[in-house]
TIVEX-12337 format. One record per residue (C-alpha): residue in one letter; residue number from 1; z, y, x. Coordinates in steps of 0.25 Angstrom, whole numbers, plus 5000, padded with zeros to 4 digits. Example, Ala and Ser with C-alpha at 12.3 -4.5 7.8 and 13.67 -1.06 7.14 Angstrom:
! TIVEX-12337
[r "A"; 1; [5031; 4982; 5049]]
[r "S"; 2; [5029; 4996; 5055]]
//
This chain:
! TIVEX-12337
[r "M"; 1; [5537; 5509; 5342]]
[r "D"; 2; [5529; 5512; 5355]]
[r "T"; 3; [5514; 5512; 5357]]
[r "L"; 4; [5514; 5500; 5366]]
[r "F"; 5; [5522; 5492; 5355]]
[r "I"; 6; [5512; 5496; 5344]]
[r "F"; 7; [5500; 5493; 5354]]
[r "F"; 8; [5505; 5479; 5357]]
[r "L"; 9; [5509; 5476; 5343]]
[r "V"; 10; [5495; 5480; 5337]]
[r "L"; 11; [5488; 5472; 5347]]
[r "G"; 12; [5497; 5460; 5345]]
[r "V"; 13; [5494; 5461; 5330]]
[r "Q"; 14; [5480; 5462; 5332]]
[r "S"; 15; [5479; 5451; 5341]]
[r "L"; 16; [5486; 5442; 5331]]
[r "I"; 17; [5477; 5445; 5320]]
[r "V"; 18; [5465; 5442; 5329]]
[r "A"; 19; [5471; 5429; 5333]]
[r "L"; 20; [5473; 5425; 5318]]
[r "I"; 21; [5459; 5429; 5315]]
[r "L"; 22; [5453; 5420; 5326]]
[r "L"; 23; [5462; 5409; 5323]]
[r "F"; 24; [5460; 5408; 5308]]
[r "Y"; 25; [5447; 5414; 5305]]
[r "K"; 26; [5438; 5403; 5301]]
[r "S"; 27; [5426; 5404; 5309]]
[r "K"; 28; [5416; 5394; 5315]]
[r "K"; 29; [5423; 5394; 5328]]
[r "Q"; 30; [5437; 5395; 5324]]
[r "K"; 31; [5441; 5385; 5334]]
[r "V"; 32; [5436; 5393; 5346]]
[r "N"; 33; [5441; 5406; 5340]]
[r "R"; 34; [5455; 5401; 5340]]
[r "Y"; 35; [5456; 5403; 5355]]
[r "L"; 36; [5454; 5418; 5353]]
[r "G"; 37; [5464; 5417; 5342]]
[r "F"; 38; [5474; 5411; 5352]]
[r "F"; 39; [5471; 5422; 5362]]
[r "F"; 40; [5475; 5433; 5352]]
[r "I"; 41; [5487; 5425; 5347]]
[r "F"; 42; [5493; 5425; 5361]]
[r "L"; 43; [5488; 5439; 5364]]
[r "S"; 44; [5496; 5444; 5351]]
[r "I"; 45; [5508; 5436; 5356]]
[r "E"; 46; [5507; 5443; 5370]]
[r "L"; 47; [5505; 5457; 5363]]
[r "F"; 48; [5517; 5455; 5354]]
[r "S"; 49; [5525; 5451; 5366]]
[r "Y"; 50; [5523; 5464; 5372]]
[r "V"; 51; [5528; 5471; 5359]]
[r "L"; 52; [5541; 5462; 5359]]
[r "M"; 53; [5543; 5466; 5374]]
[r "R"; 54; [5540; 5481; 5372]]
[r "N"; 55; [5555; 5484; 5376]]
[r "T"; 56; [5555; 5473; 5387]]
[r "D"; 57; [5555; 5478; 5402]]
[r "Q"; 58; [5540; 5479; 5406]]
[r "Y"; 59; [5543; 5471; 5419]]
[r "I"; 60; [5549; 5460; 5410]]
[r "A"; 61; [5538; 5461; 5400]]
[r "S"; 62; [5528; 5458; 5412]]
[r "Y"; 63; [5533; 5443; 5410]]
[r "N"; 64; [5530; 5442; 5396]]
[r "P"; 65; [5527; 5427; 5393]]
[r "F"; 66; [5518; 5430; 5382]]
[r "R"; 67; [5506; 5436; 5390]]
[r "F"; 68; [5497; 5424; 5389]]
[r "N"; 69; [5488; 5429; 5400]]
[r "F"; 70; [5485; 5414; 5404]]
[r "L"; 71; [5483; 5409; 5390]]
[r "N"; 72; [5475; 5419; 5383]]
[r "I"; 73; [5463; 5419; 5392]]
[r "I"; 74; [5463; 5403; 5390]]
[r "F"; 75; [5461; 5405; 5375]]
[r "I"; 76; [5449; 5414; 5378]]
[r "Y"; 77; [5443; 5404; 5388]]
[r "F"; 78; [5445; 5393; 5377]]
[r "Y"; 79; [5438; 5402; 5367]]
[r "T"; 80; [5426; 5403; 5377]]
[r "V"; 81; [5425; 5389; 5381]]
[r "E"; 82; [5426; 5384; 5366]]
[r "T"; 83; [5415; 5394; 5362]]
[r "A"; 84; [5406; 5389; 5374]]
[r "G"; 85; [5409; 5374; 5370]]
[r "I"; 86; [5414; 5371; 5384]]
[r "K"; 87; [5425; 5359; 5384]]
[r "I"; 88; [5437; 5361; 5392]]
[r "K"; 89; [5445; 5349; 5398]]
[r "N"; 90; [5460; 5350; 5397]]
[r "K"; 91; [5460; 5362; 5389]]
[r "Y"; 92; [5475; 5364; 5387]]
[r "R"; 93; [5477; 5365; 5402]]
[r "Y"; 94; [5472; 5380; 5401]]
[r "Y"; 95; [5485; 5383; 5393]]
[r "I"; 96; [5494; 5379; 5405]]
[r "S"; 97; [5493; 5393; 5412]]
[r "G"; 98; [5496; 5400; 5399]]
[r "I"; 99; [5508; 5391; 5396]]
[r "L"; 100; [5513; 5393; 5411]]
[r "E"; 101; [5511; 5408; 5410]]
[r "F"; 102; [5520; 5408; 5397]]
[r "L"; 103; [5531; 5399; 5403]]
[r "I"; 104; [5532; 5406; 5416]]
[r "L"; 105; [5532; 5420; 5410]]
[r "S"; 106; [5542; 5416; 5400]]
[r "L"; 107; [5551; 5411; 5410]]
[r "I"; 108; [5550; 5424; 5419]]
[r "F"; 109; [5551; 5433; 5407]]
[r "V"; 110; [5564; 5426; 5402]]
[r "K"; 111; [5570; 5428; 5417]]
[r "V"; 112; [5566; 5442; 5419]]
[r "N"; 113; [5571; 5446; 5405]]
[r "N"; 114; [5584; 5440; 5408]]
[r "T"; 115; [5585; 5445; 5422]]
[r "P"; 116; [5576; 5458; 5422]]
[r "D"; 117; [5578; 5460; 5437]]
[r "L"; 118; [5570; 5448; 5439]]
[r "V"; 119; [5558; 5457; 5435]]
[r "Y"; 120; [5559; 5464; 5448]]
[r "S"; 121; [5560; 5452; 5457]]
[r "R"; 122; [5550; 5449; 5467]]
[r "N"; 123; [5546; 5435; 5462]]
[r "T"; 124; [5545; 5440; 5448]]
[r "I"; 125; [5536; 5452; 5452]]
[r "I"; 126; [5527; 5442; 5460]]
[r "F"; 127; [5526; 5433; 5449]]
[r "L"; 128; [5522; 5444; 5439]]
[r "Y"; 129; [5511; 5449; 5449]]
[r "S"; 130; [5507; 5434; 5451]]
[r "Y"; 131; [5506; 5432; 5436]]
[r "I"; 132; [5497; 5444; 5434]]
[r "I"; 133; [5488; 5440; 5445]]
[r "S"; 134; [5487; 5426; 5440]]
[r "C"; 135; [5484; 5431; 5426]]
[r "T"; 136; [5473; 5440; 5431]]
[r "A"; 137; [5467; 5428; 5439]]
[r "F"; 138; [5468; 5418; 5428]]
[r "V"; 139; [5462; 5427; 5417]]
[r "A"; 140; [5451; 5431; 5426]]
[r "Y"; 141; [5448; 5416; 5429]]
[r "M"; 142; [5448; 5412; 5415]]
[r "C"; 143; [5439; 5424; 5411]]
[r "I"; 144; [5429; 5420; 5421]]
[r "R"; 145; [5429; 5406; 5415]]
[r "I"; 146; [5427; 5412; 5402]]
[r "L"; 147; [5415; 5420; 5407]]
[r "L"; 148; [5409; 5407; 5412]]
[r "V"; 149; [5411; 5400; 5399]]
[r "I"; 150; [5405; 5412; 5392]]
[r "K"; 151; [5393; 5411; 5401]]
[r "D"; 152; [5391; 5396; 5397]]
[r "H"; 153; [5393; 5400; 5382]]
[r "T"; 154; [5382; 5410; 5384]]
[r "T"; 155; [5373; 5399; 5390]]
[r "F"; 156; [5376; 5389; 5379]]
[r "L"; 157; [5374; 5399; 5367]]
[r "P"; 158; [5359; 5397; 5366]]
[r "F"; 159; [5360; 5382; 5365]]
[r "F"; 160; [5368; 5384; 5352]]
[r "Y"; 161; [5363; 5397; 5345]]
[r "T"; 162; [5349; 5403; 5344]]
[r "D"; 163; [5356; 5417; 5342]]
[r "T"; 164; [5367; 5419; 5352]]
[r "R"; 165; [5369; 5434; 5349]]
[r "Y"; 166; [5384; 5437; 5347]]
[r "K"; 167; [5388; 5422; 5351]]
[r "S"; 168; [5390; 5425; 5366]]
[r "L"; 169; [5404; 5427; 5372]]
[r "L"; 170; [5400; 5440; 5379]]
[r "W"; 171; [5412; 5447; 5372]]
[r "L"; 172; [5421; 5437; 5379]]
[r "K"; 173; [5413; 5439; 5392]]
[r "I"; 174; [5416; 5454; 5392]]
[r "F"; 175; [5430; 5452; 5389]]
[r "C"; 176; [5433; 5442; 5400]]
[r "I"; 177; [5426; 5451; 5411]]
[r "I"; 178; [5434; 5463; 5406]]
[r "F"; 179; [5447; 5454; 5405]]
[r "I"; 180; [5446; 5451; 5419]]
[r "I"; 181; [5444; 5465; 5423]]
[r "Y"; 182; [5456; 5469; 5414]]
[r "H"; 183; [5465; 5458; 5421]]
[r "I"; 184; [5461; 5463; 5435]]
[r "M"; 185; [5464; 5478; 5431]]
[r "A"; 186; [5478; 5473; 5425]]
[r "L"; 187; [5481; 5466; 5438]]
[r "A"; 188; [5477; 5478; 5446]]
[r "S"; 189; [5486; 5487; 5437]]
[r "V"; 190; [5498; 5479; 5439]]
[r "I"; 191; [5497; 5475; 5454]]
[r "V"; 192; [5488; 5485; 5461]]
[r "L"; 193; [5487; 5497; 5453]]
[r "S"; 194; [5501; 5497; 5446]]
[r "E"; 195; [5503; 5512; 5450]]
[r "F"; 196; [5491; 5516; 5442]]
[r "K"; 197; [5495; 5516; 5427]]
[r "Y"; 198; [5481; 5519; 5422]]
[r "M"; 199; [5477; 5505; 5427]]
[r "T"; 200; [5487; 5499; 5417]]
[r "T"; 201; [5482; 5508; 5406]]
[r "I"; 202; [5467; 5504; 5409]]
[r "S"; 203; [5471; 5489; 5409]]
[r "D"; 204; [5479; 5490; 5396]]
[r "G"; 205; [5467; 5497; 5389]]
[r "L"; 206; [5457; 5487; 5394]]
[r "S"; 207; [5466; 5476; 5389]]
[r "L"; 208; [5466; 5482; 5375]]
[r "L"; 209; [5451; 5484; 5375]]
[r "L"; 210; [5450; 5469; 5379]]
[r "L"; 211; [5459; 5465; 5368]]
[r "Y"; 212; [5451; 5472; 5357]]
[r "Y"; 213; [5438; 5468; 5364]]
[r "F"; 214; [5442; 5453; 5364]]
[r "T"; 215; [5447; 5454; 5349]]
[r "I"; 216; [5434; 5460; 5344]]
[r "G"; 217; [5426; 5449; 5352]]
[r "S"; 218; [5435; 5438; 5346]]
[r "L"; 219; [5433; 5443; 5332]]
[r "I"; 220; [5418; 5446; 5333]]
[r "Q"; 221; [5416; 5431; 5338]]
[r "I"; 222; [5425; 5425; 5328]]
[r "N"; 223; [5414; 5420; 5319]]
[r "I"; 224; [5402; 5419; 5329]]
[r "V"; 225; [5398; 5405; 5332]]
[r "N"; 226; [5395; 5404; 5347]]
[r "I"; 227; [5401; 5391; 5351]]
[r "T"; 228; [5393; 5382; 5360]]
[r "S"; 229; [5395; 5369; 5367]]
[r "E"; 230; [5393; 5366; 5382]]
[r "S"; 231; [5392; 5351; 5380]]
[r "E"; 232; [5380; 5353; 5370]]
[r "V"; 233; [5373; 5363; 5379]]
[r "K"; 234; [5375; 5353; 5391]]
[r "S"; 235; [5369; 5342; 5382]]
[r "S"; 236; [5358; 5351; 5378]]
[r "K"; 237; [5355; 5355; 5392]]
[r "R"; 238; [5355; 5340; 5396]]
[r "K"; 239; [5346; 5336; 5385]]
[r "Q"; 240; [5336; 5348; 5389]]
[r "E"; 241; [5336; 5342; 5403]]
[r "E"; 242; [5333; 5328; 5398]]
[r "N"; 243; [5322; 5334; 5390]]
[r "K"; 244; [5316; 5341; 5402]]
[r "E"; 245; [5316; 5328; 5410]]
[r "I"; 246; [5309; 5321; 5398]]
[r "Y"; 247; [5299; 5332; 5397]]
[r "R"; 248; [5296; 5332; 5412]]
[r "R"; 249; [5295; 5317; 5412]]
[r "V"; 250; [5286; 5316; 5399]]
[r "S"; 251; [5277; 5328; 5403]]
[r "K"; 252; [5275; 5322; 5417]]
[r "A"; 253; [5270; 5309; 5410]]
[r "I"; 254; [5261; 5317; 5400]]
[r "E"; 255; [5255; 5325; 5412]]
[r "R"; 256; [5253; 5312; 5419]]
[r "C"; 257; [5245; 5306; 5408]]
[r "M"; 258; [5237; 5318; 5405]]
[r "V"; 259; [5234; 5324; 5418]]
[r "E"; 260; [5234; 5312; 5427]]
[r "E"; 261; [5229; 5301; 5418]]
[r "K"; 262; [5221; 5310; 5408]]
[r "A"; 263; [5226; 5303; 5396]]
[r "F"; 264; [5220; 5314; 5387]]
[r "L"; 265; [5206; 5307; 5390]]
[r "D"; 266; [5210; 5296; 5381]]
[r "H"; 267; [5203; 5299; 5367]]
[r "D"; 268; [5213; 5290; 5360]]
[r "M"; 269; [5226; 5296; 5367]]
[r "T"; 270; [5237; 5298; 5357]]
[r "L"; 271; [5252; 5302; 5359]]
[r "K"; 272; [5256; 5288; 5358]]
[r "T"; 273; [5246; 5283; 5368]]
[r "F"; 274; [5249; 5294; 5377]]
[r "A"; 275; [5264; 5292; 5376]]
[r "K"; 276; [5262; 5278; 5380]]
[r "R"; 277; [5254; 5282; 5392]]
[r "A"; 278; [5264; 5292; 5397]]
[r "G"; 279; [5276; 5282; 5395]]
[r "E"; 280; [5283; 5292; 5386]]
[r "S"; 281; [5286; 5292; 5371]]
[r "S"; 282; [5277; 5299; 5361]]
[r "R"; 283; [5288; 5308; 5357]]
[r "L"; 284; [5291; 5313; 5371]]
[r "I"; 285; [5276; 5315; 5374]]
[r "S"; 286; [5275; 5323; 5361]]
[r "K"; 287; [5287; 5331; 5364]]
[r "T"; 288; [5284; 5334; 5378]]
[r "I"; 289; [5270; 5339; 5375]]
[r "N"; 290; [5275; 5348; 5364]]
[r "E"; 291; [5285; 5354; 5375]]
[r "M"; 292; [5272; 5356; 5384]]
[r "E"; 293; [5268; 5366; 5373]]
[r "Y"; 294; [5258; 5357; 5367]]
[r "K"; 295; [5259; 5355; 5352]]
[r "N"; 296; [5256; 5340; 5352]]
[r "F"; 297; [5251; 5329; 5360]]
[r "N"; 298; [5236; 5330; 5355]]
[r "L"; 299; [5236; 5345; 5359]]
[r "Y"; 300; [5241; 5341; 5373]]
[r "L"; 301; [5231; 5330; 5374]]
[r "N"; 302; [5219; 5338; 5370]]
[r "H"; 303; [5223; 5349; 5379]]
[r "Y"; 304; [5221; 5340; 5391]]
[r "R"; 305; [5207; 5335; 5384]]
[r "V"; 306; [5203; 5350; 5383]]
[r "E"; 307; [5206; 5353; 5397]]
[r "E"; 308; [5199; 5340; 5402]]
[r "F"; 309; [5187; 5345; 5394]]
[r "K"; 310; [5187; 5358; 5401]]
[r "M"; 311; [5187; 5351; 5414]]
[r "L"; 312; [5175; 5342; 5410]]
[r "I"; 313; [5166; 5353; 5406]]
[r "G"; 314; [5167; 5359; 5420]]
[r "S"; 315; [5164; 5346; 5427]]
[r "E"; 316; [5149; 5343; 5431]]
[r "K"; 317; [5151; 5328; 5427]]
[r "Y"; 318; [5152; 5332; 5413]]
[r "Q"; 319; [5142; 5343; 5412]]
[r "K"; 320; [5132; 5335; 5403]]
[r "Y"; 321; [5143; 5330; 5394]]
[r "S"; 322; [5144; 5336; 5380]]
[r "N"; 323; [5157; 5343; 5375]]
[r "T"; 324; [5160; 5331; 5366]]
[r "A"; 325; [5158; 5321; 5378]]
[r "L"; 326; [5167; 5330; 5386]]
[r "A"; 327; [5177; 5331; 5376]]
[r "K"; 328; [5178; 5315; 5375]]
[r "E"; 329; [5179; 5315; 5390]]
[r "A"; 330; [5191; 5324; 5389]]
[r "G"; 331; [5197; 5315; 5379]]
[r "F"; 332; [5193; 5320; 5365]]
[r "N"; 333; [5189; 5310; 5356]]
[r "S"; 334; [5180; 5318; 5347]]
[r "R"; 335; [5172; 5331; 5347]]
[r "A"; 336; [5180; 5337; 5335]]
[r "S"; 337; [5193; 5334; 5342]]
[r "F"; 338; [5188; 5341; 5355]]
[r "Y"; 339; [5183; 5354; 5348]]
[r "K"; 340; [5196; 5355; 5340]]
[r "N"; 341; [5205; 5353; 5352]]
[r "F"; 342; [5197; 5361; 5362]]
[r "K"; 343; [5197; 5374; 5353]]
[r "D"; 344; [5212; 5372; 5349]]
[r "I"; 345; [5216; 5371; 5364]]
[r "V"; 346; [5206; 5380; 5371]]
[r "G"; 347; [5205; 5390; 5359]]
[r "I"; 348; [5190; 5390; 5359]]
[r "S"; 349; [5179; 5380; 5355]]
[r "P"; 350; [5172; 5371; 5366]]
[r "S"; 351; [5159; 5379; 5364]]
[r "D"; 352; [5166; 5392; 5366]]
[r "Y"; 353; [5173; 5386; 5378]]
[r "F"; 354; [5160; 5382; 5384]]
[r "E"; 355; [5154; 5396; 5381]]
[r "S"; 356; [5165; 5402; 5389]]
[r "L"; 357; [5163; 5393; 5401]]
[r "N"; 358; [5148; 5397; 5401]]
[r "Q"; 359; [5151; 5412; 5400]]
[r "D"; 360; [5161; 5410; 5412]]
[r "T"; 361; [5150; 5403; 5420]]
[r "I"; 362; [5140; 5414; 5417]]
//
């Protein structure tokens, strides 16, 4: 029993065990994990096929129909897409390339197995090289699509989870980048650098590391809930935009009433009468003022009254007015209300404020 036989057998058994865990382990995202389970199922079939073909001529084995290069990457893509909550139209069309790969390789494998000399024919060799190049291109293309989905998933995460640690698909991002590099190296070792045996050794070693890395990443994330929804994020963003538009409209109406019309000068002004004057609902007025970092409508109203009072005491026209008279001119309906709100807003009493003004004058 040679080393290569044991190597593929162990990897095949390991992949099958991981597949069964991912398929049948009852986690909160079992539906999503099944795609990784399918990936490892087909990977184990591929590895077992190498075991069964250990005595087959290596050139004939090159047409092994159980390679699933066009299929397994689709399972990884579906896992990523479903985790991100992105809907795919006509999902089953993604399996077409994998089915065609299996059928074409099966047909050629039967032919070269029955007629070994066909392996060395020009057309067969051209097909093999074309197949390897197309595999590399397809895998690279799908990996890039996976990376784009991972980017979206990273953006979506904060909309659904306050703590996003360990929930990202960073492990899969790293895998995809290295997987692209691996396929380029494997292509180079076959086409360009076939005479350098160390390239094959390096690519085989990298494939083993990738397999173990992907296995560990899959098992670590098996019970980590990190599923998002693109439609919910879009709905949330759309609602945010609508809220921003409402905020702009209402704040503009509030500013018009306060700055241009000086509604705060009305001693009897209430939220209800102000809302009627602004042409908006009391709820929207109150909510918008709260978003302006004011606690409530009364605080906002009295803020303008205090600012008006400060302006009046600096005017020559009102030099002979008492504080109480000025407060009423600014919109306050009582001396007590004026003193309380002035100290709450400015931080010092009116008398202390006057004293500070006199010191500045001196």
